[in-house]
N, C-alpha and C positions, 0 to 999 in steps of 0.2 A: 500403349504401355500404361498399365495401371500402377498407382502408387499405394502402398500400404500405409495406413495411418498408424504411427507408432507413439505419438505424443500429442497432447492437447495444449493449446495456448489461447489466450484472449488478450484484447486490448480495449481499454476504456479511456476516455479523455473528457476534459471539461475546461472551461475558462474561468479564471478567478480574477476579479477586478482589483488586482494589486500587482506591484512590480515583482519580477522574478525572484529577487533575493529575499523578499519578505515571505513569499509563498514557499520557497525552498526551506527557509528557516522554520516555518510552521510544521514541516514534515520531519526535518532533521533533529529538532529540539525536543527532547523527551517530555519536558514540562508542557509544551504546547500540545504535542501529540496526545498526551494524557487528558487534556481538557476537551478534546472533540472526537478522538478515535478509539484509543485503547481504553475501554471502559473499566478495566482493572488496573490500568497504569502502564507506563513505559519506563524502562530503566536503560540508561546509556544513550549517548548521542549517536546518530547515524553517521559515523565516520569510520573509515577503514581501521580495523584493529580494536575497535571498541567492544566491550562486553555489553551486549544489548539483549533485553528480553521484553516481550509484550505480554500483557495479561488482558483477557476479555471476560466480562461478566457472563456473556452468553456462551462462551466456550471455556469453561474452567480449566485452569492449568496455565503454566507459564510457557510461552513459546520462545525458545532461543532464536535469535536473529543474527546471522552472519553478514556483515557489511563487506561485500565483494569489491565495490567501487564507490568512491564519493568524489565528485567533481563539482564543488559548489560554484555557482548556484544553478548548474544545468542538469546534473544527472546523479542519481543514486541507484545502486544495484545491490539487492539483498538476496540471501537464500534463507529459507526456513522450511521446517518440516511440513510435509503435505498433509499428514493425518488422514489419508484416504483409505486406510486399512492395508496399505502397501508401504513398505519402508522406502520413502522417496523424499527428496527435497525439491521445492520449486524455486525458480529464480524470478524475482520481481524487479522490474526496472521502472524507475520514475524518471521522466524527462520533463524539464521545465523550459518552455520556450517563450521569450517575450513577444507579445503581439500588441498591435495598436500603439506603436512607438514606445513600448515599454510600460504602458499604463495597465495592461492586463497580461496574464500569464496563461498559456496553454499547458495544462498538466496532462501527460499521457502516462498511463500505467499499463505495463504489459507483464503478464505472468505466464510462465511456460514450464514444461517438464511434467505435466500431469500424465499419468498412465492412460493409454487408450483402452480403457476398460469401463464397465458400468460404474464401478466405485470411483474411478478417476474422473469420469464425466460428471458424476453427481458432485464431487468435491470441487471440480473446476467451475461448474455453474454456481455453486455456493460462494466460492471466492470471487467470481465475477460480480455477483450481487454485492458482496462485501466491499470490494474496491469501488464500485459505483457509489455505494452509500458513503464510503470514505471521502470520495471527491465532493459529494454534496455537503457533507459535514465540514470538510476543509473550507469550502467556499463560504458557508454560513459563519464559520469561526473567524476566518481571516477578514472577511468583509464586514461582519456585524457583531462579532464577539458572542455568537449564540452557539451553544452546544446542542446540536440536533439529536445526539444519541442519549442525552440525559433522560433517564427513565424509560428509554425505548425498549430495552431488553429485559429489564428487571423491575 
């Protein structure tokens, strides 16, 4: 029996040498997120019911973000517009797991609901690259106070 591919998803993960609450806060807090990820700024805390938007210098325009679930300091689930040429929203899940007796945090990001089409695949691969870069930038920011994205795109 063969299965038909109807949607695309991906998962990326990395370890940050800080406790889970500190790493969660660096993602949920718009001031911190604006310092290392949203090159055009973030507005609104990632908590259910908040009015949240993200701007990126490399992708002009404001992205509305809907917080579906917030369970500090372990999990965040958001939905946002796919922008793959097809009207679709993707679901992005952030999971924060303490490792090494709480000294480090394993951050896992899963994004799903991309259309199984050439445009959807191109967008999914692009976002996979973007979330991988976000994890690297998060690590540099939380561990060393360095903004890896500063001047990277513009």
